[in-house]
C-alpha distance (Angstrom), angle and dihedral (degrees) to the residues before:
residue distance angle dihedral
M1 . . .
G2 3.86 . .
E3 3.84 94.8 .
I4 3.81 110.7 155.5
L5 3.84 109.4 -114.4
A6 3.78 95.8 177.2
S7 3.74 140.7 -10.2
E8 3.78 141.0 -174.6
P9 3.82 131.6 -179.4
V10 3.79 116.5 -109.4
G11 3.81 134.0 179.3
A12 3.73 118.7 -66.0
P13 3.84 139.3 179.9
A14 3.84 114.8 -78.4
G15 3.91 110.5 -68.6
A16 3.76 94.1 9.5
A17 3.86 130.5 95.8
A18 3.73 129.9 -141.5
W19 3.79 139.1 -172.3
R20 3.75 135.1 -167.9
V21 3.78 105.7 -133.7
L22 3.79 141.6 -170.1
Y23 3.74 111.6 -152.6
R24 3.77 138.1 174.4
S25 3.77 120.6 -100.1
Q26 3.88 140.4 145.8
N27 3.74 130.9 -103.7
A28 3.80 123.4 -133.9
A29 3.83 91.2 -83.7
G30 3.89 91.8 53.0
R31 3.78 97.0 -107.0
P32 3.78 118.2 140.1
I33 3.77 117.3 -104.3
G34 3.81 140.4 168.2
V35 3.77 115.4 -114.0
S36 3.83 126.9 -170.3
G37 3.74 128.1 -141.1
L38 3.78 147.0 124.9
V39 3.82 135.5 -83.6
I40 3.78 118.1 -163.8
R41 3.86 123.2 -171.4
P42 3.78 124.6 -159.2
G43 3.75 120.8 -121.1
G44 3.81 125.2 -102.0
R45 3.76 128.9 30.8
A46 3.80 123.9 -37.1
P47 3.86 118.1 -109.9
A48 3.79 118.8 -108.0
G49 3.70 93.3 -89.1
G50 3.74 95.8 47.0
W51 3.82 130.3 -108.5
P52 3.77 114.3 -59.1
V53 3.85 117.1 -128.8
V54 3.81 129.7 -129.1
S55 3.78 111.5 -163.3
W56 3.85 103.5 -152.2
A57 3.78 119.7 -154.5
H58 3.84 112.7 -160.6
G59 3.76 131.1 -137.5
T60 3.73 122.7 -112.1
T61 3.77 116.5 -52.7
G62 3.79 99.0 158.6
S63 3.87 137.2 -91.8
A64 3.81 100.2 -93.3
D65 3.79 115.4 103.5
K66 3.81 91.3 -121.7
C67 3.90 89.2 64.3
A68 3.82 93.9 63.8
P69 3.84 105.8 123.4
S70 3.74 92.1 -137.2
K71 3.75 88.5 65.6
Q72 3.83 88.7 58.4
G73 3.87 96.5 49.5
A74 3.80 138.9 -115.4
D75 3.77 96.1 -55.9
T76 3.83 89.0 74.5
V77 3.82 89.0 77.0
D78 3.84 106.8 94.8
G79 3.80 113.3 -131.8
L80 3.85 91.9 11.6
N81 3.83 95.1 141.3
S82 3.77 92.2 51.0
L83 3.78 91.9 49.3
L84 3.77 92.1 48.4
R85 3.77 94.4 47.5
L86 3.80 89.2 55.6
G87 3.84 90.6 51.7
Y88 3.80 102.8 -102.9
V89 3.76 126.0 147.9
V90 3.80 105.5 -138.7
A91 3.82 122.0 -145.3
A92 3.85 113.2 -169.1
T93 3.74 117.3 -173.1
D94 3.87 123.8 -157.2
Y95 3.83 90.4 -153.6
E96 3.78 127.6 -126.0
G97 3.78 116.9 -42.5
L98 3.85 94.8 3.8
G99 3.87 105.4 114.1
T100 3.87 89.4 -4.2
P101 3.90 132.9 77.1
G102 3.84 118.4 -73.6
P103 3.82 133.3 36.9
H104 3.79 122.4 -52.8
P105 3.84 108.5 -115.0
Y106 3.85 92.3 -143.5
L107 3.78 112.2 -156.2
V108 3.83 93.4 2.5
G109 3.88 96.1 140.2
A110 3.80 101.7 -156.5
S111 3.81 93.8 51.2
E112 3.82 93.5 46.0
G113 3.85 93.0 44.8
R114 3.75 92.5 52.9
S115 3.75 92.8 47.0
V116 3.80 89.2 52.7
L117 3.89 93.9 49.5
D118 3.73 93.4 44.1
A119 3.82 90.9 51.6
A120 3.76 87.2 60.8
R121 3.73 89.2 52.1
A122 3.79 91.4 49.1
A123 3.81 89.8 52.2
R124 3.80 90.1 54.2
A125 3.85 91.1 46.6
L126 3.76 93.2 51.0
I127 3.80 97.5 40.6
P128 3.84 114.6 44.6
E129 3.83 92.1 -165.4
A130 3.82 92.8 57.7
T131 3.82 90.8 97.8
G132 3.77 99.1 124.6
G133 3.77 125.5 101.2
V134 3.81 125.4 -61.5
S135 3.83 129.7 -122.0
V136 3.74 131.1 179.1
W137 3.77 124.8 -139.3
G138 3.72 128.5 -179.6
H139 3.91 144.0 164.2
S140 3.70 130.0 -150.2
Q141 3.87 106.3 -38.6
G142 3.75 83.3 9.7
G143 3.88 89.1 51.5
Q144 3.73 87.2 60.0
A145 3.80 91.0 45.6
A146 3.86 90.0 50.2
L147 3.88 92.3 51.4
W148 3.79 88.4 49.9
A149 3.69 92.1 50.0
G150 3.63 90.2 54.3
E151 3.75 92.2 52.0
L152 3.76 93.3 48.1
A153 3.86 96.7 40.5
A154 3.75 101.2 90.1
G155 3.83 94.1 49.8
Y156 3.79 103.1 30.3
A157 3.76 102.1 34.2
P158 3.81 111.8 17.1
D159 3.83 89.3 151.2
L160 3.73 89.5 70.8
A161 3.77 96.7 56.8
V162 3.76 90.6 -156.7
S163 3.77 107.8 -143.9
G164 3.84 99.3 -160.7
V165 3.79 147.6 -17.7
V166 3.87 123.7 -130.6
A167 3.88 114.4 -167.3
F168 3.79 120.9 -174.3
A169 3.75 112.4 -157.7
P170 3.78 94.0 -25.8
A171 3.72 120.9 -157.2
A172 3.75 85.8 -134.8
R173 3.87 104.5 149.8
F174 3.72 110.1 56.4
R175 3.72 98.5 -167.7
S176 3.68 95.0 52.4
F177 3.80 88.8 52.5
L178 3.73 95.7 50.2
A179 3.83 94.0 43.5
D180 3.81 94.7 54.0
T181 3.79 106.6 101.9
S182 3.76 95.2 157.6
T183 3.74 97.2 115.7
P184 3.79 132.5 28.4
L185 3.78 90.2 -134.1
L186 3.89 89.0 72.6
A187 3.82 92.8 59.4
G188 3.86 95.1 84.3
F189 3.84 89.5 51.4
E190 3.72 91.6 48.6
V191 3.76 91.8 51.1
A192 3.80 91.9 48.1
A193 3.85 89.6 49.3
A194 3.80 91.9 50.8
A195 3.83 92.4 47.3
G196 3.88 88.1 47.5
L197 3.67 92.0 55.9
A198 3.78 93.9 45.3
A199 3.80 90.0 50.5
S200 3.84 90.7 58.9
H201 3.81 98.2 35.2
P202 3.82 112.6 52.8
E203 3.78 92.1 -170.6
L204 3.80 90.4 68.0
K205 3.87 123.0 92.1
L206 3.85 118.3 -154.3
S207 3.75 88.6 -150.2
D208 3.75 89.4 67.9
V209 3.80 93.9 63.5
L210 3.84 106.2 20.5
N211 3.79 121.5 70.2
A212 3.87 122.0 -130.5
D213 3.82 92.0 -95.8
A214 3.69 92.9 54.0
L215 3.78 94.4 42.8
A216 3.81 88.9 53.9
R217 3.80 90.3 58.7
V218 3.85 100.2 36.6
G219 3.79 91.6 105.4
V220 3.77 90.8 75.3
L221 3.76 89.0 76.3
E222 3.77 89.7 74.8
T223 3.75 98.0 44.3
A224 3.82 106.3 36.6
C225 3.83 139.3 48.7
I226 3.81 124.8 -119.0
A227 3.95 98.7 -83.7
E228 3.84 91.0 57.7
V229 3.85 91.6 40.6
V230 3.85 90.0 53.1
V231 3.79 91.1 50.2
T232 3.84 92.6 47.6
F233 3.80 96.3 55.1
A234 3.88 97.4 33.6
V235 3.78 91.0 74.1
L236 3.81 95.0 60.3
A237 3.80 106.3 110.0
G238 3.72 94.7 -151.5
G239 3.75 97.2 40.7
A240 3.83 121.8 -118.1
L241 3.80 105.5 -84.1
V242 3.77 133.3 85.4
P243 3.87 107.3 -123.3
G244 3.76 107.6 -103.5
G245 3.79 94.3 0.7
I246 3.83 95.0 128.2
D247 3.81 87.6 54.9
R248 3.72 92.5 71.2
P249 3.83 107.2 112.8
E250 3.79 96.3 -114.3
W251 3.75 93.4 48.4
Q252 3.77 94.1 42.3
A253 3.90 88.5 54.1
A254 3.78 91.5 51.9
V255 3.83 93.5 46.8
V256 3.80 92.5 49.0
A257 3.87 91.7 47.8
N258 3.81 90.7 56.0
E259 3.78 99.1 48.4
A260 3.77 112.1 108.1
G261 3.84 119.0 -127.6
A262 3.75 100.6 51.7
H263 3.79 93.6 102.5
R264 3.83 130.1 49.6
S265 3.79 115.6 -97.9
V266 3.76 107.4 -145.6
P267 3.85 91.1 -162.4
P268 3.83 110.8 68.4
V269 3.78 115.8 -109.3
L270 3.81 132.3 -136.0
V271 3.83 115.8 -165.1
L272 3.89 117.2 -163.4
Q273 3.75 111.6 -162.3
G274 3.85 129.6 -176.8
Q275 3.79 111.2 -139.5
D276 3.79 90.4 -145.4
D277 3.72 96.2 52.4
T278 3.86 110.7 131.7
L279 3.88 95.6 177.3
V280 3.86 101.0 53.2
R281 3.83 98.8 20.2
P282 3.89 118.2 -142.6
G283 3.84 90.8 -111.9
V284 3.77 89.6 68.4
A285 3.81 90.7 64.9
D286 3.80 87.9 51.8
Q287 3.77 92.2 50.5
Y288 3.73 91.0 48.5
Q289 3.76 95.2 48.1
Q290 3.85 90.9 51.8
A291 3.76 93.8 50.3
A292 3.89 94.5 43.2
C293 3.82 94.5 47.2
A294 3.82 88.5 50.6
S295 3.89 86.3 55.1
G296 3.77 92.3 53.7
S297 3.83 99.0 -100.1
S298 3.76 123.9 141.4
V299 3.80 106.2 -125.3
E300 3.83 131.0 174.3
V301 3.79 120.4 -174.5
R302 3.75 119.4 -158.0
R303 3.86 118.0 -169.8
Y304 3.80 128.9 -154.9
A305 3.79 120.4 -153.2
G306 3.79 112.3 -137.8
A307 3.78 95.2 13.7
D308 3.82 118.1 125.8
H309 3.81 127.0 -164.5
G310 3.72 97.5 -70.4
G311 3.77 96.1 28.7
V312 3.83 92.7 65.1
L313 3.76 88.6 73.8
S314 3.82 93.8 66.8
A315 3.76 93.8 32.6
G316 3.75 94.0 54.7
R317 3.76 102.9 31.5
S318 3.79 96.9 96.8
D319 3.81 90.1 50.4
A320 3.84 91.7 47.7
L321 3.83 91.9 50.9
S322 3.79 95.0 49.5
W323 3.78 93.7 42.0
T324 3.84 90.1 49.9
A325 3.84 91.5 49.4
D326 3.80 90.4 51.8
R327 3.82 93.6 50.9
L328 3.74 92.4 48.2
A329 3.87 86.9 50.0
R330 3.76 87.5 51.4
K331 3.72 94.1 -122.1
P332 3.82 116.5 161.9
V333 3.80 117.2 -87.4
G334 3.81 111.4 -109.4
K335 3.79 127.0 -142.4
A336 3.82 108.4 -8.8
C337 3.75 140.6 128.5
């Protein structure tokens, strides 16, 4: 996996070089697929041990192909300039079905995790000097993808020897996310999550979990990006979900199967959580840490007062960079479970 199927140069920060790529990966069922993304190389010459790679998993952009970050360019990667200045090659997946044929299985962990890991392989295939260590970063949806990449890494991609996982505000606990009806702004994300599960689990029927008003509008997922999706479903007076729908046995099984933390992550994990986050609430990080620690993972959670869902990216960036450098240098992990 990770073989380059196609590549083309795209714009990059001064001194760097970037490519839009199509690479081979696997979906949640283990079938081979093509996944699009970006690979960005820093300027100058690689150090003696080669450039390390950060595989960056993006937050929610939507499920329509036009929402794929690689279609927008390299500047969609948060913190890119900081990473390039420190000499990292950055691999940024679009995930399965986002920018490529087929539906996007939004928040389906195994699919996302494999896309993230194979993006790092693609970076190494495209850039011979990318022989340093590999780290995984992600935010929101990508935070969940990063956690899954950590849990899959030892079995699916042992060649990468992933040194650490950094997850900003990860949507780690699927049930908590779907059960939060506290604000109409969450309805669009809940519809996308239900559709993502159904795309990857043929036994699931959307009519079991989405009410008639939501079902009538679900087509917007394939034509619009997340801002328009949020507006579309926020106006529904009764919300989007059928009460108790996700408690049906088949839906409950799919929800549980896509929650991060059930399997040991061999790479240590750093979770960065904004305390003012109203999209992925701080309690989700606590739930994830409890489950992951029980599975044998090493997890540290750092919290940032005053930081909301997007603000945690800037609030936690310095910690993420220093923690990642320590993991690549094989320094012992500090306080963690």
